C-alpha positions as CSV (number, residue, x, y, z in Angstrom):
1,M,-15.0,20.9,7.4
2,L,-12.7,18.4,6.9
3,A,-11.5,20.0,4.0
4,D,-8.5,21.9,6.0
5,R,-7.3,18.5,8.0
6,G,-4.6,16.0,7.8
7,L,-0.3,16.5,7.3
8,G,0.6,16.2,3.9
9,E,4.4,14.2,3.0
10,W,5.6,11.7,0.7
11,G,4.8,8.9,2.5
12,F,1.9,6.7,2.6
13,S,-0.6,4.9,5.1
14,A,-4.1,3.4,4.7
15,Y,-6.8,2.4,7.7
16,V,-8.3,-0.1,6.8
17,E,-12.2,-1.2,8.1
18,V,-13.6,-4.0,6.9
19,D,-16.6,-6.8,8.2
20,G,-15.6,-5.2,11.6
21,R,-12.3,-6.2,11.2
22,R,-9.5,-2.8,11.6
23,L,-6.1,-3.0,9.5
24,L,-3.4,-0.3,9.1
25,F,-1.7,-0.8,6.1
26,D,2.0,1.2,5.6
27,T,2.7,4.1,9.1
28,G,4.0,6.9,6.8
29,A,7.1,8.8,6.7
30,R,7.5,10.5,9.4
31,P,7.9,9.6,12.7
32,R,4.1,11.3,14.1
33,T,2.5,12.5,10.8
34,V,-0.6,9.2,10.5
35,L,-0.6,9.3,14.6
36,E,-1.7,12.9,14.3
37,N,-3.5,12.8,11.0
38,A,-5.4,9.7,13.0
39,R,-6.2,11.6,15.3
40,E,-7.1,14.8,13.7
41,L,-10.0,12.8,11.4
42,G,-11.0,11.4,14.5
43,I,-9.9,7.7,13.2
44,D,-9.6,5.4,17.2
45,L,-6.3,3.2,16.2
46,G,-5.8,2.3,19.9
47,S,-8.0,-0.8,18.9
48,V,-5.9,-1.8,15.7
49,D,-3.5,-5.0,16.2
50,A,-2.5,-5.2,13.1
51,V,-0.4,-3.8,10.6
52,V,0.9,-4.3,6.7
53,L,4.1,-3.3,6.2
54,S,3.8,-3.5,2.1
55,H,8.0,-3.1,1.5
56,N,10.8,-1.5,3.4
57,H,11.2,2.4,2.6
58,G,11.2,4.5,5.4
59,D,8.1,6.6,3.6
60,H,5.8,2.8,4.5
61,T,7.8,2.1,7.6
62,G,8.7,5.4,9.9
63,G,5.7,6.1,11.6
64,L,5.6,2.5,13.2
65,L,7.7,2.7,16.0
66,T,5.8,6.0,16.9
67,L,2.1,4.5,17.2
68,R,3.2,1.9,18.4
69,A,4.6,3.0,21.7
70,E,1.9,6.4,21.7
71,L,-0.9,3.5,21.2
72,T,0.2,1.0,23.8
73,K,0.0,3.5,26.4
74,E,-4.0,2.9,26.4
75,H,-3.9,-0.3,24.1
76,R,-1.4,-3.2,25.2
77,T,-2.0,-4.7,22.0
78,A,-2.4,-1.9,19.2
79,L,0.2,-2.7,16.3
80,A,1.7,-5.7,17.7
81,T,1.9,-7.9,15.1
82,A,3.8,-6.5,11.6
83,H,3.2,-8.8,8.4
84,V,5.4,-8.4,6.3
85,G,7.1,-10.2,2.6
86,R,9.9,-12.0,3.0
87,G,13.2,-10.1,1.9
88,I,12.1,-7.2,4.0
89,F,14.5,-7.0,6.3
90,W,17.8,-8.2,3.5
91,P,20.7,-5.5,4.0
92,R,20.8,-3.0,1.2
93,P,24.6,-2.8,0.7
94,G,25.2,1.1,-0.2
95,G,21.6,2.2,0.7
96,T,18.9,2.0,3.7
97,N,16.7,0.1,4.9
98,T,14.5,1.4,7.4
99,A,12.4,-1.9,7.9
100,L,15.6,-3.2,9.5
101,Q,16.8,-0.5,11.7
102,I,13.4,-0.7,13.3
103,K,13.3,-4.5,13.9
104,D,15.1,-4.9,17.3
105,E,13.4,-2.1,19.0
106,Y,10.0,-3.3,17.4
107,E,10.5,-6.6,18.6
108,K,12.0,-6.2,22.3
109,G,8.7,-3.2,22.7
110,G,6.4,-6.8,22.2
111,G,5.9,-6.1,19.1
112,R,6.0,-9.5,16.6
113,F,6.9,-9.5,12.9
114,V,5.1,-12.2,11.1
115,E,6.8,-12.7,7.5
116,H,4.9,-14.3,4.2
117,A,6.6,-15.8,1.8
118,E,3.2,-17.0,-0.1
119,P,-0.3,-15.4,0.2
120,V,-2.6,-15.6,3.2
121,M,-5.8,-15.5,4.3
122,L,-5.8,-13.5,6.6
123,Y,-9.7,-12.6,7.6
124,P,-12.2,-14.3,5.3
125,G,-12.6,-12.5,2.1
126,V,-9.4,-10.8,2.7
127,W,-5.6,-11.3,1.1
128,L,-2.8,-10.5,1.5
129,T,-0.3,-11.2,-2.3
130,G,2.6,-11.9,0.0
131,P,6.3,-11.3,-2.8
132,V,4.3,-10.8,-6.1
133,P,5.7,-12.4,-8.8
134,R,6.8,-10.3,-11.9
135,P,6.0,-11.8,-15.5
136,F,5.7,-8.6,-16.7
137,P,9.1,-5.9,-16.7
138,E,7.6,-2.8,-15.1
139,K,10.4,-2.6,-13.1
140,N,8.5,0.3,-10.7
141,W,11.9,1.1,-8.5
142,S,14.9,3.2,-9.3
143,G,17.1,0.2,-10.4
144,T,19.9,2.0,-8.6
145,G,20.1,0.1,-4.9
146,R,21.0,-3.4,-4.3
147,V,20.8,-6.2,-1.8
148,M,21.9,-8.7,-0.5
149,T,19.2,-11.5,-0.8
150,E,20.0,-15.1,0.5
151,T,22.0,-16.7,-2.4
152,G,24.1,-13.3,-3.1
153,E,24.2,-9.6,-4.1
154,V,21.9,-8.5,-6.7
155,E,19.7,-5.2,-7.8
156,D,16.9,-4.7,-5.0
157,T,13.7,-4.8,-7.2
158,I,12.2,-4.3,-3.5
159,P,11.0,-8.4,-3.5
160,E,9.4,-8.2,-0.6
161,D,6.7,-5.5,-1.8
162,Q,3.6,-7.3,-1.5
163,S,-0.9,-5.8,-1.9
164,L,-3.9,-6.5,-0.3
165,V,-6.6,-7.4,-1.8
166,F,-10.4,-7.5,-1.3
167,D,-12.8,-10.0,-2.4
168,T,-16.3,-8.4,-3.0
169,D,-19.5,-9.0,-4.8
170,R,-18.1,-6.6,-6.8
171,G,-15.2,-8.3,-7.8
172,L,-11.8,-7.3,-6.3
173,V,-10.3,-4.2,-3.9
174,I,-6.1,-4.1,-4.3
175,L,-5.0,-1.6,-1.6
176,S,-1.3,-1.2,-2.9
177,G,2.0,1.4,-1.0
178,C,4.1,1.9,-3.8
179,G,3.4,-1.6,-6.2
180,H,7.1,-1.5,-6.9
181,A,6.3,-5.2,-7.7
182,G,4.3,-3.3,-10.9
183,I,0.6,-2.9,-10.8
184,V,-0.4,-5.1,-13.6
185,N,1.6,-8.3,-12.4
186,T,0.0,-7.0,-8.2
187,A,-3.4,-6.9,-10.4
188,I,-3.0,-10.2,-12.5
189,Y,-1.4,-12.4,-9.3
190,A,-4.6,-11.2,-7.1
191,R,-7.2,-12.8,-9.7
192,K,-4.8,-15.9,-9.9
193,I,-5.3,-16.3,-6.0
194,V,-8.7,-14.7,-5.3
195,R,-10.2,-15.5,-8.0
196,E,-10.9,-14.4,-11.7
197,A,-12.9,-11.3,-11.3
198,G,-13.2,-7.7,-12.3
199,L,-11.0,-5.2,-10.7
200,H,-13.3,-2.9,-8.2
201,A,-11.0,-0.9,-7.6
202,L,-7.4,0.1,-6.8
203,V,-6.2,2.2,-4.1
204,G,-2.8,3.3,-3.0
205,G,1.0,4.8,-4.5
206,F,1.7,2.4,-8.0
207,H,4.5,4.3,-8.5
208,L,4.0,5.5,-12.3
209,Y,5.0,9.0,-12.0
210,P,8.5,8.4,-13.4
211,L,6.9,6.4,-16.6
212,D,6.9,7.6,-20.6
213,D,4.2,7.7,-22.2
214,S,4.7,4.7,-23.8
215,R,4.7,2.9,-20.4
216,L,1.6,4.8,-19.5
217,D,0.0,3.8,-22.6
218,W,0.6,0.2,-21.6
219,T,-0.4,-0.1,-18.1
220,A,-3.2,1.4,-18.9
221,D,-3.6,-0.9,-21.8
222,Q,-3.3,-3.7,-19.5
223,L,-5.9,-2.4,-16.9
224,R,-8.4,-1.8,-19.5
225,S,-8.4,-5.3,-20.0
226,L,-8.9,-6.1,-16.4
227,D,-12.2,-3.6,-16.1
228,V,-11.1,-1.2,-13.8
229,Q,-13.6,0.9,-12.3
230,N,-12.1,3.3,-9.5
231,I,-8.9,4.3,-9.2
232,V,-7.0,6.7,-6.2
233,G,-3.8,7.1,-6.7
234,A,-2.0,8.3,-4.0
235,H,1.5,9.0,-3.2
236,C,3.8,7.4,-6.3
237,T,1.3,6.9,-8.5
238,G,2.1,10.3,-9.9
239,I,-1.0,13.1,-10.7
240,E,-0.9,12.7,-14.6
241,A,-0.4,9.6,-14.4
242,V,-4.0,8.9,-12.4
243,Y,-5.3,11.3,-15.8
244,R,-3.9,9.1,-18.6
245,L,-5.6,5.9,-16.9
246,R,-8.7,7.9,-16.1
247,Q,-8.5,9.7,-19.9
248,K,-7.7,5.9,-21.2
249,L,-10.2,3.9,-19.2
250,G,-12.4,5.5,-19.6
251,L,-13.8,6.5,-16.4
252,S,-15.1,9.7,-15.2
253,R,-14.2,12.4,-12.6
254,K,-15.8,10.6,-9.7
255,A,-14.3,7.0,-10.3
256,A,-10.3,8.3,-10.7
257,V,-8.6,10.8,-8.3
258,V,-5.9,12.1,-6.9
259,G,-5.4,10.1,-3.7
260,A,-5.1,13.2,-0.6
261,V,-4.7,13.0,2.8
262,G,-8.3,11.6,4.7
263,A,-9.6,10.9,0.9
264,S,-11.6,7.5,1.0
265,F,-12.9,4.1,-0.8
266,T,-16.3,2.5,0.3
267,L,-17.8,-0.1,-0.9
268,G,-21.2,0.3,-2.3
269,S,-20.9,4.3,-2.2
270,G,-17.2,5.2,-4.1
271,I,-14.7,7.5,-3.8
272,D,-14.7,10.5,-1.1
273,P,-12.0,12.5,-2.5
274,R,-12.0,15.6,-0.3
275,E,-13.0,18.9,-1.3
276,L,-9.1,19.5,-3.4
277,A,-9.9,16.6,-6.0
278,R,-13.5,16.9,-6.3
């Protein structure tokens, strides 16, 4: 039984396999959580050369240095490349930028950051959005932080926030860390840079837990028009938000679940939420 395996925390990381390629998306909060979870779940991260960091926050970048140090004991190229969005290293006055704090040590250890200002296809059918334009004012961030940009200090909207998009024969699959750019903004941008297909699945954190009823209803209305078929709402999505989206989008219990440690989405067979969320 795998039901009792895994360490939970307020953080996010996802292991990705697509067409024989492997990626790690975000690295959790505490230094060893993702490392220990991978071991308990039987996932070998040693062969994963690249990691995507969705944004600078510590609950997504906190495990990078430990993972790199531990995995390179046997695999020299493990997590040697980290894909980040433009703005991730900008100073946050009065706050903390974990990505900036770990930058020098990661690079001294042989790691390489690749900064993206525009969308890029990492592999055939696998797109990284880079920073996401925001035509809709979703404002899925705290509203209290500040960031020192190249043109001066402004409100920290987490401008580097980025997601992965997979182009499949069933539609687009979006993997998000927190979705600070807004899940609707991200979905619309994904359809623009990849193709105007339905959203076969939304997986990850979408930072919907603070939203009131009217904002959740607006989000559901927008997603309904994009033909969302599956949702794994993990991390900062919020339990109530997942249930509200399930109801509003007319999805079944099997097609919209709260994501927990070890939950997975497989193209063709769908969501495996593990025992707790069944």
